[in-house]
C-alpha positions as CSV (number, residue, x, y, z in Angstrom):
1,X,-168.5,-117.2,-3.7
2,X,-167.3,-116.5,-7.3
3,X,-166.0,-113.1,-6.2
4,X,-164.0,-114.7,-3.4
5,X,-162.5,-117.2,-5.8
6,X,-161.6,-114.5,-8.3
7,X,-160.1,-112.3,-5.5
8,X,-158.0,-115.2,-4.2
9,X,-156.8,-116.0,-7.7
10,X,-155.9,-112.3,-8.2
11,X,-153.9,-112.2,-5.0
12,X,-152.1,-115.4,-5.9
13,X,-151.1,-113.9,-9.3
14,X,-149.9,-110.7,-7.7
15,X,-147.9,-112.7,-5.2
16,X,-146.3,-114.9,-7.8
17,X,-145.5,-111.9,-10.0
18,X,-143.9,-110.2,-7.0
19,X,-141.8,-113.2,-6.3
20,X,-140.7,-113.6,-9.9
21,X,-139.7,-109.9,-10.1
22,X,-137.7,-110.3,-6.9
23,X,-135.8,-113.3,-8.2
24,X,-135.0,-111.5,-11.4
25,X,-133.6,-108.5,-9.5
26,X,-131.5,-110.8,-7.4
27,X,-129.3,-111.5,-10.4
28,X,-127.6,-109.0,-12.7
29,X,-126.6,-110.2,-16.1
30,X,-123.9,-108.5,-18.2
31,X,-123.8,-109.3,-22.0
32,X,-120.7,-108.8,-24.1
33,X,-120.3,-108.5,-27.9
34,X,-118.5,-111.3,-29.8
35,X,-115.2,-109.2,-29.8
36,X,-115.0,-109.4,-26.0
37,X,-115.9,-113.0,-25.7
38,X,-112.6,-114.6,-26.6
39,X,-110.4,-116.5,-24.1
40,X,-107.8,-113.7,-23.8
41,X,-110.5,-111.5,-22.2
42,X,-112.0,-114.1,-19.9
43,X,-110.3,-112.6,-16.8
44,X,-111.4,-109.1,-17.9
45,X,-115.0,-110.2,-18.1
46,X,-114.7,-111.9,-14.7
47,X,-113.2,-108.7,-13.1
48,X,-115.9,-106.5,-14.6
49,X,-118.5,-108.9,-13.1
50,X,-116.7,-108.9,-9.7
51,X,-116.8,-105.1,-9.6
52,X,-120.6,-105.1,-10.2
53,X,-121.2,-107.9,-7.7
54,X,-119.2,-106.2,-4.9
55,X,-121.0,-102.9,-5.6
56,X,-124.5,-104.3,-5.5
57,X,-124.2,-107.4,-3.3
58,X,-126.0,-109.4,-6.0
59,X,-125.2,-112.4,-8.0
60,X,-123.7,-111.5,-11.4
61,X,-123.8,-113.6,-14.5
62,X,-121.7,-113.1,-17.7
63,X,-123.5,-113.6,-21.0
64,X,-121.3,-114.2,-24.1
65,X,-122.6,-114.2,-27.6
66,X,-121.3,-115.0,-31.1
67,X,-123.7,-112.6,-32.9
68,X,-124.1,-108.8,-32.6
69,X,-127.9,-109.0,-33.1
70,X,-128.3,-111.4,-30.2
71,X,-126.2,-109.2,-27.9
72,X,-128.4,-106.2,-28.7
73,X,-131.6,-108.2,-28.4
74,X,-130.4,-109.4,-25.0
75,X,-130.2,-105.9,-23.5
76,X,-133.2,-104.5,-25.3
77,X,-135.4,-107.3,-24.1
78,X,-134.2,-106.9,-20.5
79,X,-132.8,-110.4,-20.3
80,X,-129.5,-108.7,-19.4
81,X,-129.3,-105.5,-17.4
82,X,-125.8,-104.3,-18.5
83,X,-124.1,-104.4,-21.9
84,X,-121.0,-103.1,-23.6
85,X,-122.0,-102.4,-27.2
86,X,-121.1,-100.1,-30.2
87,X,-122.3,-96.6,-30.6
88,X,-124.4,-97.3,-33.7
89,X,-125.9,-100.4,-32.1
90,X,-126.8,-98.3,-29.1
91,X,-128.6,-95.6,-31.2
92,X,-130.5,-98.3,-33.0
93,X,-131.5,-99.9,-29.7
94,X,-132.8,-96.6,-28.4
95,X,-135.1,-96.4,-31.4
96,X,-136.7,-99.6,-30.2
97,X,-136.9,-98.7,-26.5
98,X,-136.1,-95.7,-24.3
99,X,-135.3,-98.2,-21.5
100,X,-131.8,-98.4,-22.8
101,X,-129.5,-95.7,-21.5
102,X,-125.8,-95.0,-22.3
103,X,-124.1,-94.4,-18.9
104,X,-120.3,-94.6,-19.2
105,X,-117.6,-94.9,-21.8
106,X,-113.8,-95.1,-21.7
107,X,-112.2,-91.7,-21.8
108,X,-109.7,-90.5,-24.4
109,X,-106.1,-89.4,-23.5
110,X,-107.5,-86.1,-22.1
111,X,-109.6,-88.0,-19.6
112,X,-112.8,-86.6,-21.2
113,X,-115.3,-87.3,-23.9
114,X,-113.5,-84.9,-26.2
115,X,-111.2,-87.5,-27.7
116,X,-113.0,-90.7,-26.6
117,X,-112.5,-92.2,-30.0
118,X,-111.3,-95.3,-31.8
119,X,-110.9,-96.0,-35.5
120,X,-112.8,-98.0,-38.1
121,X,-110.5,-99.3,-40.9
122,X,-111.1,-100.1,-44.6
123,X,-108.1,-102.3,-45.1
124,X,-106.3,-104.6,-47.6
125,X,-103.5,-107.1,-47.4
126,X,-100.2,-105.4,-47.1
127,X,-98.8,-106.9,-50.2
128,X,-101.8,-105.6,-52.2
129,X,-101.7,-102.0,-50.9
130,X,-100.1,-100.5,-54.0
131,X,-103.1,-101.6,-56.1
132,X,-105.2,-99.0,-54.3
133,X,-102.7,-96.2,-54.2
134,X,-103.3,-92.8,-55.9
135,X,-100.6,-90.2,-55.5
136,X,-99.6,-90.0,-51.9
137,X,-102.8,-91.6,-50.7
138,X,-105.4,-94.2,-51.6
139,X,-108.4,-94.2,-54.0
140,X,-111.5,-95.9,-52.6
141,X,-113.0,-96.2,-56.0
142,X,-110.4,-98.9,-56.7
143,X,-112.3,-101.2,-54.3
144,X,-115.1,-101.5,-56.9
145,X,-115.4,-105.0,-58.2
146,X,-113.4,-106.5,-55.3
147,X,-114.6,-109.0,-52.7
148,X,-115.5,-107.3,-49.4
149,X,-115.5,-108.5,-45.9
150,X,-117.7,-106.8,-43.2
151,X,-118.1,-107.7,-39.6
152,X,-121.9,-107.9,-39.5
153,X,-124.5,-105.5,-40.8
154,X,-125.3,-104.3,-37.2
155,X,-121.7,-103.5,-36.3
156,X,-120.8,-99.8,-35.8
157,X,-117.2,-99.8,-36.9
158,X,-117.4,-103.0,-39.0
159,X,-120.2,-101.9,-41.3
160,X,-122.3,-98.9,-40.4
161,X,-119.6,-96.2,-40.3
162,X,-117.3,-97.5,-43.1
163,X,-120.3,-98.4,-45.1
164,X,-121.6,-94.8,-44.9
165,X,-118.2,-93.7,-46.3
166,X,-118.4,-96.2,-49.2
167,X,-122.0,-95.3,-49.9
168,X,-121.0,-91.6,-50.3
169,X,-118.0,-92.5,-52.4
170,X,-120.1,-94.5,-54.9
171,X,-123.2,-92.3,-54.8
172,X,-125.5,-95.0,-53.4
173,X,-128.8,-94.5,-51.5
174,X,-127.9,-96.4,-48.4
175,X,-125.8,-99.3,-46.9
176,X,-128.3,-101.9,-48.1
177,X,-127.0,-101.4,-51.6
178,X,-123.6,-102.6,-50.5
179,X,-124.9,-106.1,-50.0
180,X,-125.8,-106.6,-53.7
181,X,-123.3,-106.5,-56.6
182,X,-123.4,-102.9,-57.5
183,X,-120.0,-102.3,-55.9
184,X,-118.5,-105.6,-54.9
185,X,-118.1,-108.9,-56.6
186,X,-118.8,-110.8,-53.3
187,X,-119.7,-109.8,-49.8
188,X,-118.8,-111.9,-46.7
189,X,-119.4,-111.4,-43.0
190,X,-116.8,-112.4,-40.4
191,X,-119.3,-112.1,-37.5
192,X,-116.6,-110.4,-35.3
193,X,-113.7,-108.0,-35.9
194,X,-111.1,-110.8,-35.5
195,X,-113.2,-113.1,-37.8
196,X,-113.2,-110.4,-40.5
197,X,-109.4,-109.9,-40.2
198,X,-109.0,-113.7,-40.7
199,X,-111.1,-113.5,-43.9
200,X,-108.6,-110.9,-45.2
201,X,-105.5,-112.9,-44.2
202,X,-106.9,-116.1,-45.7
203,X,-107.6,-114.4,-49.0
204,X,-111.3,-115.0,-48.8
205,X,-111.8,-111.3,-49.4
206,X,-109.7,-108.5,-51.0
207,X,-110.9,-105.7,-48.8
208,X,-112.2,-105.7,-45.2
209,X,-113.7,-103.3,-42.7
210,X,-113.0,-103.7,-39.0
211,X,-111.5,-102.1,-35.9
212,X,-108.7,-103.1,-33.7
213,X,-108.7,-102.1,-30.0
214,X,-106.1,-99.5,-28.9
215,X,-105.0,-102.1,-26.3
216,X,-104.2,-104.6,-29.0
217,X,-101.2,-106.9,-28.4
218,X,-101.4,-109.1,-31.6
219,X,-100.1,-106.5,-34.0
220,X,-97.0,-104.3,-34.4
221,X,-97.0,-101.1,-36.5
222,X,-94.4,-101.6,-39.3
223,X,-95.2,-98.5,-41.5
224,X,-97.1,-95.2,-41.3
225,X,-98.7,-93.6,-38.3
226,X,-100.9,-95.5,-35.7
227,X,-104.6,-95.6,-36.6
228,X,-104.1,-93.4,-39.7
229,X,-104.7,-94.1,-43.4
230,X,-101.4,-95.7,-44.7
231,X,-100.6,-97.5,-41.5
232,X,-99.4,-101.1,-42.0
233,X,-99.7,-103.7,-39.2
234,X,-98.1,-107.1,-38.9
235,X,-99.3,-110.0,-36.8
236,X,-96.8,-110.8,-34.0
237,X,-95.3,-114.2,-33.5
238,X,-97.2,-116.0,-30.8
239,X,-100.4,-114.0,-31.2
240,X,-103.5,-115.3,-29.5
241,X,-106.1,-117.3,-31.5
242,X,-107.3,-116.9,-34.1
243,X,-104.2,-115.0,-35.3
244,X,-101.5,-117.4,-34.3
245,X,-101.4,-119.1,-37.7
246,X,-101.1,-115.7,-39.5
247,X,-97.8,-114.5,-37.8
248,X,-96.0,-112.2,-40.2
249,X,-99.1,-111.4,-42.2
250,X,-99.8,-107.7,-42.8
251,X,-102.7,-105.4,-43.6
252,X,-102.6,-101.8,-44.7
253,X,-105.3,-99.2,-43.8
254,X,-106.5,-97.4,-47.0
255,X,-109.1,-95.4,-45.0
256,X,-109.3,-94.7,-41.3
257,X,-112.5,-93.2,-39.8
258,X,-112.9,-92.0,-36.2
259,X,-115.8,-93.5,-34.2
260,X,-117.1,-92.7,-30.7
261,X,-116.0,-95.2,-28.1
262,X,-118.8,-97.7,-27.3
263,X,-121.0,-97.2,-24.2
264,X,-121.7,-99.2,-21.1
265,X,-125.5,-99.3,-21.2
266,X,-128.1,-100.1,-18.6
267,X,-131.6,-101.5,-19.1
268,X,-133.3,-99.1,-16.8
269,X,-136.5,-101.2,-16.7
270,X,-134.8,-104.3,-15.2
271,X,-132.0,-102.6,-13.3
272,X,-133.0,-100.6,-10.2
273,X,-132.0,-97.0,-9.9
274,X,-130.2,-97.8,-6.7
275,X,-128.1,-100.5,-8.4
276,X,-127.4,-98.2,-11.4
277,X,-125.9,-95.6,-9.1
278,X,-123.8,-98.1,-7.2
279,X,-122.4,-99.6,-10.4
280,X,-121.6,-96.3,-11.9
281,X,-119.7,-95.3,-8.8
282,X,-117.8,-98.6,-8.7
283,X,-116.8,-98.4,-12.4
284,X,-115.6,-94.8,-12.1
285,X,-113.6,-95.6,-8.9
286,X,-109.8,-95.5,-9.0
287,X,-109.6,-99.2,-8.1
288,X,-111.3,-99.9,-11.5
289,X,-109.1,-97.5,-13.4
290,X,-106.0,-99.1,-11.9
291,X,-107.2,-102.7,-12.6
292,X,-105.0,-104.0,-15.4
293,X,-107.7,-106.4,-16.5
294,X,-110.1,-103.5,-17.2
295,X,-107.5,-100.8,-18.3
296,X,-104.1,-102.0,-19.4
297,X,-101.2,-100.1,-21.0
298,X,-99.5,-101.4,-24.1
299,X,-96.5,-102.7,-22.2
300,X,-98.6,-104.7,-19.8
301,X,-98.5,-108.5,-20.0
302,X,-102.2,-108.4,-19.1
303,X,-104.7,-107.5,-21.8
304,X,-107.5,-105.3,-20.5
305,X,-110.8,-104.4,-22.1
306,X,-109.5,-100.9,-22.7
307,X,-106.2,-99.2,-23.3
308,X,-104.9,-97.0,-20.5
309,X,-102.9,-94.4,-22.5
310,X,-102.1,-92.4,-19.3
311,X,-103.4,-91.8,-15.8
312,X,-106.3,-89.7,-17.1
313,X,-108.0,-92.7,-18.8
314,X,-110.9,-94.3,-17.0
315,X,-114.6,-94.4,-17.3
316,X,-116.5,-91.1,-17.8
317,X,-120.2,-90.4,-17.8
318,X,-121.9,-90.1,-21.2
319,X,-125.4,-89.9,-22.6
320,X,-127.6,-90.3,-25.7
321,X,-127.0,-86.7,-26.9
322,X,-123.3,-87.3,-27.1
323,X,-123.7,-90.4,-29.3
324,X,-126.2,-88.6,-31.5
325,X,-123.3,-86.2,-32.3
326,X,-121.4,-89.1,-33.9
327,X,-122.7,-88.1,-37.4
328,X,-120.6,-84.9,-37.2
329,X,-117.3,-86.8,-37.4
330,X,-118.1,-89.2,-40.2
C-alpha cells in the first residue's frame, strides 16, 4: 500500500515538473542592460523581440533593468534566456556557469570580428581639458586627487577596462583599490553610461569613465578625431533625456581604450538547441541587418541598437575564445 502511494506521489511530481518545464519553455525572455532600457530604444527592443518571436513561434517578453548586476544575474540564473551584455560581464558570468554562451555580436566595418570594437573613455568636461594636458597629449597622473565617476563596478567599458588602465598608471594591485581614497578624493557611480555622463555635466565629478554608442545621436564632434583621445563632443540641442537640459555642454576624451563589442548571449540550459539555431539564423538574416531599429546609420532619423557603418555590418558569430582575447588590446 505504502509503495503504491509513494509511486503515485512520484508520478505526480514528475508530471508537475514536466508541465512546469513546458510552460517555462513556452516563453522566451530577453534581458537588456540599463543603457538599452531608455525610451528612445523602446521600438528597438520591441523589434528585437518580434524577430525572436517570429523565429520560434513562442511568446517573447522583454526584461529591462536599472542595475548591471541584476541583468547578469537574470541570465545566469536562467530567468531570462537571451541577454545583451558587455564583454567583461560575459566573461565573469562564464566563471559562474558554463550554461552561458556568447553567440553573436555586431560586426565592425569590415563585416567581421576583426574590427568589432567600440571605445571606453576616460573623460573630463571640455572647459577643464587643459588641466590634464601634457605636451600634445594628456597625462593620466593628473586625475589623482580628483573626484571620479564610474558606471558600475561590473561594467566592462564603464569600470573594468578603464579601471585596469588607471590601476597600471598608478601601480595599484587591482581595481578594488580605485574605490578607496588612494587615487581619488571621491568615487560615484552613475549606474548607466548616460547616468555617468550626467554626473560629469552636473559637476558632481571631475573625471568620468563611460562609452557612447557609435550610433549616438545626442552628440556632435567639435574637435579631434572620432573616438580618439583628444576628441571633444557637444550635446546637441533637442537631445533625448537625460541629456536635453545639458545642450551645449562638452566633454573631452583624455584616454580612449578599444573594447570588444558586447555579445548576444544564450542560457543554453533554459533555451532549447532548436530555438538557439532558429534565433541565430533570424538575427543574421538580411531583414534584421536592414531593420533600422536594429542597425541604423548616423543619418537615420531612427536610432537603432547598433550603428550600420556600411552594408557589411550586421550580426556575426562569436564565441568565448574571442572574448578571452580582449586582454590583448587593453
